[in-house]
Structure formats: structure tokens, C-alpha cells
C-alpha positions in Angstrom: 176.5 93.0 76.6 179.0 93.6 79.3 178.2 95.3 82.6 179.9 98.6 83.0 182.0 99.2 86.1 181.0 101.9 88.4 183.0 105.1 87.9 184.7 106.6 90.9 184.1 110.3 91.1 186.1 112.1 93.7 184.3 114.8 95.6 185.7 117.8 97.4 185.2 117.7 101.1 185.6 120.9 103.2 187.5 121.1 106.5 184.1 121.8 108.2 182.7 118.5 106.9 185.9 116.6 108.0 185.6 118.2 111.5 181.9 117.1 111.7 182.8 113.5 110.9 185.7 113.5 113.4 183.5 114.9 116.2 179.9 114.1 115.6 178.5 116.8 117.9 175.7 119.1 117.2 176.8 122.0 115.0 177.1 125.1 117.0 176.2 128.6 115.8 178.3 131.6 116.7 175.8 132.6 119.4 176.0 129.1 121.0 179.8 129.1 121.4 181.1 129.9 124.8 184.0 132.4 125.0 187.4 131.3 126.2 186.9 133.4 129.3 183.6 131.8 130.1 185.1 128.3 129.5 187.8 129.1 132.0 185.4 130.5 134.5 183.3 127.3 134.2 186.3 125.1 134.7 187.5 127.3 137.6 184.1 126.9 139.3 184.2 123.1 138.8 187.8 122.9 140.1 186.9 125.1 143.1 183.8 123.0 144.0 185.9 119.8 143.6 188.6 121.2 145.9 186.1 122.3 148.5 184.4 118.9 148.5 185.5 116.1 150.7 186.7 113.9 147.8 190.3 113.4 146.9 192.2 116.1 145.0 193.3 114.5 141.7 195.8 115.9 139.3 194.6 116.6 135.7 196.7 113.5 134.6 195.1 111.3 137.3 191.7 112.5 136.4 192.2 112.0 132.6 193.5 108.5 133.3 190.7 107.6 135.6 188.0 108.9 133.2 189.7 106.9 130.3 189.5 103.7 132.4 185.8 104.3 133.3 184.5 105.8 130.1 186.3 103.8 127.4 185.6 100.1 126.9 188.3 97.6 126.6 191.3 96.4 128.7 193.5 99.2 130.0 197.2 98.6 130.7 200.0 101.0 131.6 201.3 100.7 128.0 197.8 101.3 126.4 197.1 104.3 128.6 200.5 105.8 128.0 199.9 105.5 124.2 196.3 106.8 124.4 197.1 109.8 126.6 200.4 110.6 125.0 202.4 110.4 128.2 205.2 108.2 129.5 204.7 104.8 131.0 206.5 106.1 134.1 203.9 108.9 134.5 201.1 106.3 134.1 202.7 104.1 136.8 202.9 107.0 139.3 199.3 107.9 138.7 198.3 104.2 139.0 200.1 104.0 142.4 198.1 107.1 143.6 194.8 105.9 142.2 195.3 102.4 143.7 196.0 103.9 147.1 192.8 105.8 146.9 191.0 102.6 145.9 189.7 104.1 142.6 191.3 101.4 140.4 192.9 98.0 141.0 195.7 96.1 139.3 194.8 92.7 138.0 197.1 90.2 136.3 197.0 90.0 132.6 196.8 86.4 131.7 197.7 87.1 128.0 201.0 88.8 129.0 202.6 87.9 132.3 204.7 91.1 132.2 201.6 93.3 132.1 198.8 94.2 134.5 195.3 95.3 133.7 193.9 98.4 135.4 190.3 97.9 136.4 187.4 99.9 137.9 186.3 99.8 141.5 183.1 100.9 143.2 185.1 103.7 145.0 186.2 105.0 141.6 182.6 104.9 140.3 181.4 106.8 143.4 184.2 109.4 143.0 183.3 110.0 139.3 179.6 110.1 140.0 180.3 112.9 142.6 182.6 114.7 140.2 179.9 114.5 137.5 177.4 116.0 140.0 179.8 118.9 140.6 180.1 119.5 136.9 176.3 119.5 136.4 175.8 121.8 139.4 178.2 124.4 137.9 176.8 124.4 134.4 175.4 127.7 133.4 
């Protein structure tokens, strides 16, 4: 008696199921969703509170880059950040210069590739993002 091979049976997957796999957040009901206008008002309040605080004013690009370095594990180089954020290496280099001047990140030599530098976290950057997170939490409805 020979063992039968398992039979592959394709199944139909809906776009909702794909979206749930891609972003494993809790499923929202219509009443839980925030309107676009409410979302904009929330971001406006966060931005205003941030501008009024005594922390540095960062551009959206600088903030996205800083959060990527702090929130995502692994080594971060100009090349990897440019690819991840979908912007040019020149834009990353300019943002790196600004963030280094503020003390929010540091450049370290990459021993694997002498042409590259690794961008690393600093305590000042951790402090800035902690304050920024506090602003966001304070503005939540």
C-alpha cells in the first residue's frame, strides 16, 4: 500500500483577509473609525503641542527617520534608511546631519563596509521621543 500524497486545495482569500494579515491590528467597526477630519485635528493638536514645547522642531522626514532608527531593530545606514523610507540617500544624509547636530543620533563606523556608517541611538534621542510620545498621549481623545 502506498501512502497517498496530500492534495493541495487552493482557497479563495478576500482582500479584507489579506489586509488583516498585512496589518495585524484589531478589526475596527464603522463606529470605531475616526473621520479624516478628526484625524487631521488630532495631528494638528499634536503638531501644535510639539511646536509649543521646548523640544526641537523636526521635519516629518527627520521624525520618520528618527522613529525608524529607534523603533525598528537592526543596523541602520544611509542606504538602508533611504530604501526603507523611499527617499534619496542625499535626503537621508541631510537629515542625518541635522539629527547629529541635535545629538539625537550618532554616526559610527561600519566595520563590515568601510564606505558606510551606522546611525545609532543616543540618550538625547530617546529623551526627545519619550517627550514626543507624551505629547501624543496627552492629545489623544
